[in-house]
C-alpha positions as CSV (number, residue, x, y, z in Angstrom):
1,M,-37.5,37.1,41.3
2,T,-35.5,33.5,40.8
3,L,-36.5,30.5,43.6
4,K,-32.6,30.2,44.4
5,R,-33.0,34.0,45.2
6,K,-36.6,33.3,47.3
7,I,-34.5,30.8,48.8
8,S,-31.2,32.7,50.6
9,L,-33.8,35.0,51.5
10,F,-35.5,32.5,53.5
11,I,-32.6,31.4,54.9
12,V,-31.3,35.0,56.0
13,Y,-33.6,35.3,58.4
14,F,-34.7,32.3,59.6
15,V,-31.6,32.6,60.5
16,L,-32.3,36.4,62.6
17,F,-35.7,34.5,63.3
18,I,-34.1,31.7,65.2
19,A,-31.4,33.8,66.9
20,L,-33.5,36.3,68.5
21,T,-36.2,33.4,69.0
22,A,-33.2,31.2,70.8
23,M,-32.5,33.9,73.0
24,V,-36.5,33.9,73.7
25,D,-36.0,30.7,74.6
26,Y,-32.9,30.8,76.5
27,Y,-34.0,32.9,78.8
28,A,-37.4,31.1,79.3
29,Y,-36.0,29.1,81.0
30,D,-37.2,26.0,79.7
31,E,-40.4,26.8,80.5
32,I,-41.9,26.8,77.1
33,N,-41.0,23.8,74.0
34,P,-38.7,24.6,72.0
35,W,-41.2,23.3,69.0
36,I,-43.2,26.2,69.1
37,F,-39.7,28.3,69.0
38,I,-38.7,26.4,65.5
39,I,-42.2,27.0,64.2
40,L,-43.0,30.2,65.0
41,S,-39.6,31.1,63.2
42,F,-40.6,29.3,60.1
43,L,-43.4,31.0,59.6
44,G,-42.1,34.9,59.8
45,A,-39.2,33.8,57.9
46,I,-41.9,32.4,55.1
47,W,-44.0,35.8,56.1
48,A,-40.5,37.7,56.0
49,V,-39.5,36.7,52.2
50,A,-43.3,37.1,50.9
51,V,-43.6,41.0,53.0
52,H,-39.6,41.4,51.5
53,A,-41.0,40.1,47.6
54,K,-43.7,42.6,47.4
55,S,-42.2,45.5,48.2
56,H,-39.0,45.4,45.3
57,Q,-36.9,47.2,47.7
58,R,-33.5,46.2,47.8
59,S,-32.0,46.6,51.6
60,K,-29.0,44.6,53.6
61,A,-31.3,41.7,53.4
62,D,-30.6,41.2,49.6
63,E,-26.5,41.2,50.1
64,L,-26.2,38.2,52.9
65,A,-29.0,36.4,50.3
66,H,-27.0,36.8,47.4
67,D,-23.7,35.2,49.0
68,I,-25.8,32.7,50.0
69,E,-27.3,32.9,46.6
70,E,-23.5,32.4,45.4
71,I,-22.5,29.4,47.9
72,L,-25.8,27.4,47.0
């Protein structure tokens, strides 16, 4: 797996995690610091890319990463 593919997968997963944690933050009524969600999203995206690269299976994330890869 190339570095460009890993970066595009990271972008896909990071956007996914940010969207999910943004909804949690919205319903938490700003009682929790938003930086916690950003850091957790960053770490979650790194973990997801590592697991995805290790599994060697194609998924919808690969299709989205391919589109991002063409832009990069």
